[in-house]
N, C-alpha and C positions, 0 to 999 in steps of 0.2 A: 468606661471612667478606668481602662486598664492603666492607661498614664499615668493616673495620677498614684496609682501604687508603687510603677515602676518610681516615677521622681521622687518620692518619698526617702530613698536612698540619698538624693544628692541636697535635701533641702535640712535645714538644721534641727537637732532633734526636741523643737520646742515641740507641746500640745496645744494647737490653737483650739481659742476659747467659743466656743459656741455663740453664735449669734444670734438672739433673742429675736422669733419671728420668719426667720429664714428658713427657705426649703431645703433639705439636701442635697440635691441641685447644686444650689446656688452656696450651702455653708462646705462645698468641699471646689467649687472655683474657688471660694475667697481662702479657703485653707493653702493652697497648692499650685492657684494660678497667678496667684500673684510675685510667687516666690521665682514661676518660671521665668517670669518676666524680668527679676531681678536679673535672673542668671543670662537672658537671653540679652539684656540692657549692656551687662557684661561683657559678652562674647562681640557683640556690635561694637565695642569700643574696641576691645583686644584687633578684633576686625579693622579697625579704622588705623589704629597704630600700625598695626602692618603695613596697610597699604601707603601712610606716610614715610614709613623709612624704606621701602622700595618703589614707590613713583619716581615717574618721569616728574621734575619740576619747571619742565622749562617752559616756555611760554607757549608752546600747540600742545601741551600735557592740559589736562583736566585736576590742576592742584589744590580743588576747594576737596573735593568728593571724599579724602582722607578724613576731613572734618565736619563732612554729613556724616558719615557712618560713628565718628566720635561723639558727634554732640549728641546724634539721636540714642547712642547706647546712655548717653550721660543721663538724659530726658526720661528715660522709662525706667531707670536706677530709682531719681527723683522720686518720680510720677507713683509708682509703687513701692518706694518705702514710706513715702506718705501715704498713700490707702489703705497699707498695711498699719501703721501707727493711728487711724482712724476706724480703721475698723476695730485691734486691739482699743482700743476708748469707751468705741460702744460697747464691746462686749462685757471689758472687763468692770 
């Protein structure tokens, strides 16, 4: 669980609420894992935007690839954000 300690510097300074009945491993993953998923979704969207700006958009190239990256990034942010909100509602 070394990566969770290193990830604490990247995450917002909020103190997560303990989830009733959750074990220590589940608690740690719920605290930091979802925030890392949000950061990963942002990176995926950024990679898609970069590919959109630099891609060959001719008929012979794959013009949809950047949109796949951006859509996956947005989906990751929305799903992780929803789960964070649900966990905070259960714990709060």
